N, C-alpha and C positions, 0 to 999 in steps of 0.2 A: 367586340372584343378579341375578338378569337383568328379575326382577321387581321387585328391589328398585331395581334402574337405574335403569328405565319411571318408577315413581313418584317418586325424586327427579327423574327431568328435567322429568316435571311438574312437581313443584313450583319448579322451577330457574326454568323457564319462565314459571311466573306471576308469581314475583316479581320476576323482569323486566321483566314486564309492568307488574306494580305501579309497579314503579322509574321505567319512562319515563313514563309518565302522572302519576304523580306530580312528577317535575321538569321535563315538558316546557314550565312554564311558566317556567322559569330557561334555558330556549335565549337570547331576545332577550340579557338582562345578558350570557350567558355567552361570546357571539358580541364582543359590544362590548368586554367585559372581555379576550376575548382579540386582539383588532382594536388597544386603545389597547397591551397590553402588549406586540406585536412592533414596535409601529410604536415606543413608548418604545426598544425595547431595540434596534431599527435604526436609532435615532438617538444612539448611545453609550450610553444608559442605564446598560447594566450587565445582570446579573441582576437584583442588588442594590434597583437601579431599576426595573426594568421589574416588576417583580413588586407594590410596593404601588401601584406608577399603573395596572395592568388590575384591582385587588383594588378601588382607589377609582372605576375607571370602572363595575365590572359593577356596583357597592353603588347606583352612584348612578344606574343608568338603572333599576336596579328600585326604589328610593326616589322618583323621579321620576315614574315610570308610577303608582307608586300614590298619591304628589300626587296626581297631575295628574288622576285615576281617580274620586277622592275629590273633588276639588274644582271639575271640570266639570258643572254642573247639564243640559248637553245632554246626551240619551240617546242621539245619532247621535255626538256627537263621545266620547261614553266607550265608544260600541260601535266606531268607530277604533281607541282604544288597546287597546281587548282585541284586537283584529284584528291591530293592531301584535306582538302579543304572541304573538298564537295561529298565526301564518304563521311565525315558525322551528319554532316546535314541530310544525306540521304536517310542514316539511321534515324536522327531528330524525327526527320518526316513520315517513314514507317510508323513509328512507334506514335507519335499523335493522330495519323488517321486511322492506325488499328484501335486505340483507342477511343475513338471518333466513332467510328464503324460498328462498335461493338454495341453502342446504346441504341441503333436503327436497325444494326441488322439482326436476323437471325444465325444466317447461312458460316460457322467460321470460314468455310472455302473462299464465298465471297469477299468477307472481310480482309481475308488476308491477300487476296488480289486486284484487291483494291486500293490498300494500303504498299504494295508492291508498287502501285502507277503509282502512285503519289510519293514514295518514295525517289523514283526516278524524277518526277518531276521536279523535285526539294532536291535532290544532288545534281540536277541540272542548271535547275535557277540558280544555287550557288555556284556552280562548275562558271556561267556565264559572268555572274556578279563579280565572281575573281575577274576573272580575266577583264571585268572592267574594271577592276581598281587602276589602274596605270597602263599607257601608252607601250609599245614593243620596247624594250632598248635597242638601242643603236639598231631602229629598222631600216636607215636611213628614209625617209618620206619626210620629204619637201615639201609644204604646202603652199604654192605659186597662184599669184591671182591673175585672173583673167582681165586683168583692167591695160589699155593701153598703157607705154610709157610714156609720163608727160610729157610734155613740147619743151627742148631745149637740155633735154638729159640726154 
């Protein structure tokens, strides 16, 4: 039973790491959604009014980020947009790793060092996923087939 528990624990940690890296891109829209929902709730919208506000704000943030990333031709502006999405993901990765590491490591310095590594990896993964949202706008890349033209054309 002990070995089965250890094996399942390793799979559970792997699943949680996969989930963290997959959902890291959505840290900024989640933060915007939570902020907008709480603002609506505190301005007497109630739960039924705050929930749609939060959903719309989060969806609009993600859609506008993807649209801006797709339409802006400048590489530097695109990198800045990707960094805006990656920075909250890095903070979320740091906090998640720090919380998990404090369960098993007594040294605060090692916990912080490993949490910084996790933040860099999470932010980098989010940056790569934001860049993969769309192909570069106006890149002028034309894909040609290597096949020979058909006879008679």
